[in-house]
N, C-alpha and C positions, 0 to 999 in steps of 0.2 A: 820552308818559307824564307824569303829574303826580301829586303827593302832597299831600293835604290833612291839616293837623293839626287835630284835632277835640276840642272840649270844650264842655260846656254845651249851649246850643241854637243859638248863633250860627253855627258851621260846619255843623251838620246842616241848618239852614235854607238856607244857601248851597248845600249839596249837592243840595237839592230841584230846583234848576234847572241845576246844573253839568253834568248828563248831556247837556244840549242843546248844550253848548259843548265839553266834554272827553269823549272816548270812555270809557265806563264800564269796559270791559275793560282799559284802560290806566291806570286810576285806582286809587291806593292811598289809604287813609285810616288815619292813625295816631291812635289814640284815647287820651285821658288815662285813666289808671287810679288816679290819686291820690285820686279821690272814692269809690273802691270801699269797700264795707263787707261784713263777714260778719255777717249778721243771723239769729240763731237757727240758725247752722251752715251757711247757704247764702250763697254769694258773689254779691253784687249789684254789677253794673258799670254804673252809670247812663250814663256817656258812651259806652261801647261800645254799650249796648243802644239808645240813641236812634238811632244810625246803623243798627244792625241792624234795628230795627223800622220805621224810615223807609224803608230800602231794600227791606224785605220787604213794604211796603205796608200795615202793620198799626198804625202809630204813632198814638196819640191826639194829633191835631194841635191840639187845644184847649189841652192842658197841655204838649205836647212831652215827655211822660213816660208810659211804659207802653203798653199795647195798647188800641186803640180798642174800646169796647164791652165791655171786660173786666168781670167780676164781682169782688167783693171779700169774698166770704163768709168765707174763712179769716181775712182781716185783721180783719173786724168781730168774729168770734168770739174772736180773740186779745185784742182790746181789751175785749170784754164780760167775758171771764174775768178779766182783770187788774183791772177795776173791781170785779167781784163779790168777789174775794178781797182787795181793798184794797191792791193793789200799784201802781195807777195806770198811766198811759200815757206817762210821761216816759222819755227814753232811759236805758237801763240798760247802761252801759259795763262790760264784764267786767273783773275785777281784773288787776293787772299781770302776775301769773304766767300767767294764761290768755292774755294778749295775745301771748306768744311761744311758746306751746305748740301742738302739733298742726300743722295745715296752715300751712306757712310763708307762702304767698301772702296770708294773712289777718292777718299781724302788725300790731299797733297799731291795729286797727280792728274789734275784735270787740264786738258788742252782743248782749244777750239778746233773744229774741223776745217776752218777757213785755211785753204792752202794745203791741208793735210800733209804734214812733214814726213809721216811714215806711210810707206806704200801698203795699202790694204787691198787685197784682191776682192772680187765681187762675191765669190763663194765663201771666202774667208770672212768677209763682212757679215754674211748670213749667220755664221757661227757666233760672232761677237754679239749681234743683235739678239739672237736666241738666248744666249747666256744672260745678257743684261735684262731681257724681258722675264726670264725665269726668276732672276733676283727680285725684280719689281713685283712679281707675283707672290713673293714671300719665301722663295727657296733660299737656302744658304748657298755660299759659293761651292761647298763640297757637294751638295745635292745637285746643283746646276751642272757641275762638271761630270758627275756620275751619269746624269741624263744624257749629256753629249757623248760620253764614252760609250753608252749603250747604242747611240745612233751610229757611231763609227765602229761598232763591234770590237771594241778594245778587249784584249785578253787579260791585261794586267789591271790591278786596282789603282787607278790614278787619283791622287789626293793633293789638293792644294795644301801648302804648309800651314795655313790658317784661314779662318773665315773672317778675320779682322784685317783692317787696312795696315799695311806696312809699305812705305815708299822709300826706295833707294835713291838718295840724293847725293850728288857729287859736288863737293866744295872745291873750287879751283884756286890755284895760287893767285889768280887775278881778282878774287873776292866774289866770284859768281857762285850761285847755287843752282845746279842743273839737275833735273830728273835724269836718271840713267839713260833713258831713251833719247833725250835731247843731247846728252853728252856723246852717246855712241852712234846714234843714227844721224842726227842733224849736224853734229860737230865732228863726227868721225874720230872721236876719242883724242882730239888734238889738244884741248886745254890741259895744262899741267895740273895734276891732282894734288890737293892739299889734305883732303880727308874725305871719308865717305860716311854718310849718316843713314841709319835705318829708322826713319821717322815713324813713330807709332809702335815700334817693336816692344817697348817696355810695357805697353798696355794691351798688347795683342797676346793671344794664346794659341798654341797648337791645338787642333781639334782632338777629341777623344780617339778618332780613327787614326790620326797621326801618331799619337802616343802608343796606341796598340801596335801599329806597324813598326814602331821603334823598339818593340820588345823582341823582334826577330833580328837575325844578323843583318848588318847594314853594309852596303857597298856605295862608296862615293866615287863616281866616275871622274874623268879628267876635266872637271868643270872649274870655272874661275873661283878661287877660294874667297875672294872679297865680295863680289856682287851676285854670285850664284849660290854659294853656301852661307855667306855672311848674314843675309837676312834671316835664314833659318836659325843659325847659331845665336842670333840676337834675341830670339823668342824665349821667354821664361820657361825653364825646364827642359828645353830641347837638348842642350849640350849635356845636361845631367843624365838624360835618358841614353845618350850615346855612350856615356862612360859605363853604363850598366849592361851593354850588349856588345858582342864582337863587331868590330868595325874595320873594314879594309878600304883604303883609299888609293886611287890611281893618280899618280902625279901628272899634271898637265905640262910639266917641264921635263926636259932632259938636261940635268944639271941646272944651268942658269939660262937655258934657251927654252922659250915657251913655244908650244906648237902653233897656237893661233890666238887671236883676240887680244883684249886689253889687260890681261891678267898681270903682266909684268909692271905696267905703269900704275895700275891700281894698287898692287901690293907695295910698290915703292911709295906711293902716296900715303898709305896708312902706316908706314914705318916698318914694313916687313921686307925681308930679303926676297927679291924676286927670283926664286929658285926652288928646287925640290926641298932643300933644307928649310926654306921659308915656309913651304906648304906643311912640312912636318911640324914646325913650330906653331902653325895656325891650327893644327889638328892634334892637340895633345891627347885627345880621347881615342885616336886611331891606334889599333893594336898591330896593324900590319900595313905595308905599302906594296903596291905593284909599281916597279920602276922599269924604265927602258934598259935594254941590254947595254946601251952606251952611256948610261947615266953614272957618273963617277961617285955619286953621293953615298956616303956610308951613314946609316941610321942606327939608332939604338933599339929598333923594333924589328920584328920579322919582316923580311923583304923577299918577294918573288920577282924574278926578272923575266922579261920577254920583250919583243918588239911592240911598243905601245902605240905606234902610229895606227890610226883607224881610218881607212879609206873605204872599206866595204864590210859586208856582213862577215866574211871570213876573218878579217882582221879583228872585228869585234868579238867573234867567238874565241879567238886566241887570247885576247885580253881577259875575257870573261872567265876562261878556264884558269888563268893565272889568279884571278880573284877567288875562284872556287878553291884552288890549292891553298891560298893564303887564309881563307876562312877556316878550312879544315885544320891548318896548322895551329891557328890561335885557339880554336875550339878544343883541340887535343891538349894544348898547353894548359888551358883553363881547367880541363878535366883532371889533369895530372897534378895540378897545383895543390899544396896542402890546404886544409880548411883554415879560414881566418881564425886568429886567436880570439878568445872570448873578450868581448868589449871592443874589438878592433872595428874601425869603420870600413 
């Protein structure tokens, strides 16, 4: 049994080859939901859906977003209408009263569909509408996602990190507060970051299914430590659970060079060094790391090295095997360690 923590594209890319190393039926994936948005009334779960579509064999692997070959007729018409009536296509965040009204899971992340700033494909939209309708019928987010996973014949157990709302909000140096999707999709990650907030995390809880999954060895793929893993670590009890199980993390950096995405800017914005060393500081619970062969970083924990660039399933298998070796090493070390002294925590 093994559990992957997934956000962004890093861990889903690793999962592409992980099935050759870890039995899919014994694999759980806990997905970040801090990036979720309610757009025009339907709940979009980007990090959940990347795993869902990849496992279902329909992911657009050029963008690592949405369904391959999907049409965008509804999206294009929404943007045409907004332009025609002079409302533009910039993000339209609903007012404060609307943010906490209605469907609780969507709190603090509600956008109007006028102009639809995020591109949603037509088949993709059907998934969001089905998920939202299942929620409105009384299903939890976990139950709704398991229903969709069955529809896509997913082999792994896909779990949202919580059934409660957590919104990743980026505070900029210019004094703005932007939902992560507005910061990354609409603003292309350009505003300098002053801080990142996980609104609602202190009152949210991991589900029982997530806590059960965290009793198994955990692999953290090369995801963004701030906005992919940060929302999970902000949940009460989540980091404590990681301290009690073997954890291996793949660095998204090679030294101080990040493979892709906004990880460096976000880490710098929250006061962490944007590097492998900074990732290690952010993951004090990690027992081992998988680093690139060219990464000069020396760590005080077990390290496995390989080429960590993932461009296809063969690359993913190579990195997954390094994770397997690292898990074996830390598990053996734990078995050989002397028992704790009486009264020791």
